[in-house]
N, C-alpha and C positions, 0 to 999 in steps of 0.2 A: 634583824632586818636583812632582807635579801638584796642582792645587787639590782635586780629588776625593780624593787620597791624604791631604791634610791634614785634610779633613773627616772621612774615615773614621778616621784616627788619633785624632781628638778624641772620637769616640763612646764607645769602650770605657772610657777613664778616667772619663768623666762617669757612665757607667752604674755603674761600680764604686763611685762616690760616692753612689749611690742616686738619681741624676738622669736626665734625658732630654736628649739632644742632637738636636734636631729640625731638619730642613730647613725653612726658613721662607720661604714664598711666599704672597703675598696678591694675588689677581687684581685688576688695576686700580690697584695701588699699587706704584710702582717704587722702587728704591733701598734696600730693606730689607736688613739684614745677612743673610748666608747661613744662619746657625744661631741658634737660640734655645735657650739652656740653661735648663732648668727644674730647679732644685735643691730639696732638702728645705728646709722652713721658708719656703716662698713666695718664694724668691730667684730672680730672673730676670736672665739675662745674655745680651746679644747679641754675636755674633762674626761678623766679616767675614773670611772666608778668601780668600786670594789665592795664585796660583802665584808662586814667587819672581820678583822683578823687576816684578811688576804692582802697580798702585796703584788706589785708589778713584776712581770717576768723581765729578764734581761733585755729581750727584744723590745718590749714596751718602753723600758728606760732609755734605750738607744734612740727610738723614734721620738720620744718626748724631748730628748736633748737636741735632736735635729730640728724639731719644730721651734724650740726656744731659740736656737741659733739663727733661724729665719725671722725671728722677731715676734713670734706668736706667744700668747699667754697660754700656758698649760697648767692645769690643776691635776695633781697626782693623788691617787689613793683617796678619793672622795667616798668615805664609807660611813658617814654619820650625819645626823641632822646638823650638828655644829659645823662640820666641814661644808655641807650644802649651803648653810647660811653665809659662810665666808665667800663662796662662789657667787651667790645671789647678790650680796652686798657689793662685791667688786663689780658686778655687771651694772648695778644701779649707779655706782660712782662713775664708771666709764661712760655711761650714757649721759649722766649729768655734766661731766667734763666736756663732752662733745657739744652738748646743747649750749653751754656757756661760751664755747668758741665759735658758734655759728653767728 
């Protein structure tokens, strides 16, 4: 499975949840996770997708740590269907929690 296949497979389930799965690029700032998930109720999650067997570079690890320090949820090395399922289930749970609090 290629990284682009993992990214593509993540888009439809997030869309079904009412969210957006956007390719995340910021000119002049490196190391950002590949995808930003914008979910209902103002929930934002970052996802770094990788081809199986690949790992984050040091810069990516640093940026992920910065995002976590700011309070964001960041999923690292999402490189399989099982890890995608973890992300999707976490998104479902986050949306459900927010719906219960409304």
